[in-house]
C-alpha positions as CSV (number, residue, x, y, z in Angstrom):
1,M,139.7,100.3,87.5
2,I,137.7,101.6,90.5
3,I,137.5,100.1,93.9
4,L,134.1,100.5,95.6
5,S,134.3,99.4,99.2
6,H,131.9,99.4,102.1
7,V,134.3,99.5,105.1
8,E,132.9,98.4,108.4
9,R,134.4,98.8,111.8
10,G,136.2,102.0,111.5
11,E,139.4,103.7,110.4
12,K,141.7,100.6,110.8
13,N,139.9,98.6,108.1
14,L,139.9,101.6,105.8
15,E,143.7,102.1,106.3
16,F,144.2,98.4,105.6
17,R,142.2,98.5,102.4
18,L,144.2,101.6,101.1
19,R,147.5,100.1,102.1
20,S,146.7,96.8,100.5
21,T,145.9,98.6,97.2
22,R,149.2,100.5,97.3
23,V,151.4,97.5,98.4
24,N,150.0,95.2,95.8
25,R,150.4,97.9,93.1
26,L,146.9,97.4,91.8
27,P,146.1,99.4,88.6
28,V,143.5,101.4,90.4
29,D,142.3,104.8,89.3
30,L,139.9,105.6,92.1
31,V,139.0,104.2,95.5
32,F,135.5,105.0,96.8
33,V,134.2,104.0,100.2
34,T,130.4,103.7,100.2
35,E,128.1,104.6,103.1
36,T,126.2,101.2,102.8
37,R,126.5,98.1,100.7
38,T,123.2,98.5,98.9
39,G,120.5,101.1,98.5
40,A,121.0,104.9,98.5
41,G,124.8,105.5,99.0
42,G,125.6,101.8,98.2
43,K,127.9,100.4,95.6
44,A,125.3,100.3,92.7
45,A,124.2,103.9,93.4
46,V,127.8,105.1,93.5
47,L,128.7,103.2,90.3
48,Q,125.7,104.7,88.5
49,A,126.6,108.2,89.7
50,L,130.2,107.7,88.4
51,L,129.4,106.0,85.1
52,G,125.9,107.0,84.1
53,D,123.2,104.6,82.9
54,R,124.8,103.8,79.6
55,N,128.3,103.0,80.8
56,I,127.2,100.9,83.7
57,T,126.3,98.1,81.2
58,R,130.0,97.8,80.5
59,S,131.0,97.5,84.1
60,V,131.9,94.4,86.0
61,L,131.7,94.3,89.8
62,L,133.5,91.6,91.8
63,D,131.9,91.3,95.2
64,N,131.5,88.8,98.0
65,N,128.0,90.1,99.0
66,L,125.0,88.6,97.2
67,Q,122.8,91.5,97.8
68,V,125.3,93.8,96.1
69,C,125.6,91.4,93.2
70,S,121.8,91.4,92.8
71,E,121.6,95.2,92.9
72,I,124.4,95.6,90.4
73,E,122.6,93.2,88.0
74,R,119.3,95.1,88.4
75,V,120.9,98.4,87.3
76,G,122.5,96.7,84.3
77,G,126.1,95.9,85.5
78,I,127.7,92.5,85.4
79,P,128.2,91.0,88.9
80,L,130.8,88.4,89.7
81,N,130.6,86.8,93.1
82,I,133.7,86.0,95.0
83,R,132.8,83.1,97.3
84,T,134.0,83.3,100.9
85,Q,133.6,80.8,103.6
86,R,131.7,83.1,106.0
87,R,129.2,84.5,103.5
88,E,125.6,83.6,103.1
89,H,124.4,80.9,100.7
90,W,121.9,81.6,98.0
91,S,120.8,79.6,94.9
92,G,121.4,82.7,92.7
93,R,125.1,82.7,93.5
94,A,125.9,80.1,90.8
95,A,125.0,82.5,88.0
96,W,127.6,85.0,89.2
97,N,130.3,82.7,90.4
98,I,133.6,84.1,89.3
99,G,135.2,80.7,89.2
100,D,132.8,79.6,86.5
101,R,133.4,82.8,84.5
102,L,137.2,83.0,84.4
103,Q,137.4,83.1,80.6
104,F,135.0,86.0,80.5
105,V,137.1,87.8,83.1
106,E,140.3,87.2,81.2
107,E,138.7,88.5,78.0
108,W,137.2,91.5,79.7
109,L,140.6,92.4,81.4
110,S,142.4,92.1,78.0
111,Q,140.1,94.7,76.4
């Protein structure tokens, strides 16, 4: 499991993300902080660099940003959107809604 995170607003948020990962004992192998959410240096670009074109098709990315989900889908990954109150609304969200795909997530995690 890899965490790809775009951390805004400085060092304090980065420390919080890393501390949360440790405290919750998440089974994480690597944590990457991206320069941007999308585009060059974004989550999809970093994921492609880590996994290569063939392995990205087996990757699932959970994200609350619809532009990230869209870009992950374009490069062949499987996006699952985590809905938050403050995020933008977009008709494409429904196809990636993690709440509607829980059975898929459970099967994927069990593999």
